[in-house]
N, C-alpha and C positions, 0 to 999 in steps of 0.2 A: 684741160678738162672741159667737156661740153656743158653748157648751161641746161639745167633740168627744165623740161617743158610741161610739167604737170605738177599737181598737188596731190598728196595722199589724202585719205579720208579725214584724218585728224586735222590736217591743215585746212581743208574745206570747212570743217566744223568751226575751227578757230576764226576763219575768215567771216563766216556767217555770224559768229558770236560778237564780232567787232563792228557790226553795222550799228551805227549810232542811232539812238532813238531820236525821232524828230519827224518833220513833215514827209520825208522820203523813206522812212524806215521800212514800211511794208513793201513799197515798190522795190527798193534795193535788195531786200531779203528775197523777195520773189524772183527778181531777175537773176541773182547769183544762184539761187537754188535751181531754178529752171535751166539755166545755162549748164549747170553741172549734171543734173538728172537726165536732161534730154540731149546733151552734147551740142547745144546750139552754137553756131557761129554768131558773132555779135550782130551782124545784119539780119540774120534769121530771127534773133530775139527781138531786136528793135522794130522789125517789120510785123510782129504779131499784132493781130487785130482782135477786138472783142469777139468777133464771130469765130475766131479760131479756138476759143475756149468753150467747152461744153461741160458745165459743172453738173448737169443732170446725169449725163453718161460718163462723167469723169474722164474726159479725153481732151487732148490738145492736138490740133492739126499742125504738123510740122512741115513747113514748106522749105525744103532744102535748096540751097544755092549751089553753084558750081555743077549744074546738071545732075544733082543728086536726086535720090528717090524721096518723094514726099509721102509721108505716112501719118497715121494716127498713133499717138502714144498715150498710154494711160496716165492720168494724173494721180499722184500719190497723196495720201491723206494730209501730210504736212503742207504740200503745195496748195491743196484746196483751202485749207485754213488760211494760209497767207494770201491766196488770191482773193478770197472773200473779204479779208481785212483790207487789202489794197483797193478793191473795187469800192468798198465803203469810203475809204479815204479819198480815192480818186474822184468821187462824186462832188467834192468840194473844190477841185482843181478848175482852173480856167479851161474852157472848151471841153468840159466833161462829156459833152455829147459827141466828141471825136471818135472815130472808128479805131484809132490806135489804142492798144492795150496799155502801153507804158508811156505816160505823159511826163514832160518836164514841168517845172513849176510855172513855166510861161504858157502851158496849155498846148504845146506842140509835141510831136513825137520826140521821145528822148533820143539824143544823138549818140552815135557810136563813141565819139570823143568823151562825152560826159560819163558814159558807162565805164570807159577805160580809166578815166581819172578816179572815179569812185572805187573801182576794184583795186586799183593800185594803192589808194589811200587806206582802204580797209586792210589790205595785205600788210602794209607798213605798221598800222596800229596793232595788228595781230602778231607782229614780231616774226613773220614768215621770212626765212633767210634768202628767198629769191624775190625778184620783182614780179609781182603777180599781175597777169593780164587775163582778160576774159577768155582768150583762146586757150589758155592753160586749163580752164574749166572743161572745155571740150575734150582735150587730151585726158584730163582726169577722169572723165566719164568713160572713155575707151579703156583706160587702164583698170578702172574699178570693175567694169564688166568682165575683163579678162581675168582679174583676180577672183571673181565669182565663178570662174570656170565656164563662162559662156562660150559657145561655139563661135569660131571666127566669122562664119557666114551670118550668124545672128547679129554680131557686133557690126558687121558691114551694113546690114539692112537698117539697124537701129541708128547708125550714124549717117546713113544715106550715101555711103561710098559707092560709086559706080565700079571702081577698080579695087579688087581685093588687096592689091599691093599697099594701099593706103591704110588698110586695117591690120595687116600682119604686124605692123609696128607695135601694136598693143599686146598681141599674144606672144610674139617672139621672145620678149624679155621676161615672161611670166614663168618662173620656176615651178609654180604650183601645177602647171599642166603636165609635169612629169611624175606627179605623186603616185599615180596608179601603176607606174612601171615597177615591177617586182623582179628581183634577181635571186 
């Protein structure tokens, strides 16, 4: 049997609920939620800069890697609340004047490895039956969009795929797409 490569909505909620309170609480909550909502690859997330976030217009500039399409995504209300809390907490971090959105406790851009470790740890404490990785959150985004009945092309644009073959993965296994067929 193949290993599952995504989390369902309930598992994402359990993952977020198991982020431990502490110095990195808002940062980690923000990173996990944004990874899920925007389908970020880890490097796309850790490369975010303060200038990519526009709280006034409620948008985030998504710079896709792998030659993907870069776009503006809307920020959701929950994200805005977490981002504001994180930015308040971030102001007390070393190098708070840094351009990077997500800082480590040492004041440098948070590393991919640190985020991987955090997500894996939160997944274990949430009792999720698979080893959770940040890339699973990207796949979870794609599957969640497909479950909402989003068009394949919209999902393709949202995730920044150049090739539709990378997007079909999410819609092909979604039985809900056949609901409107009547016999």
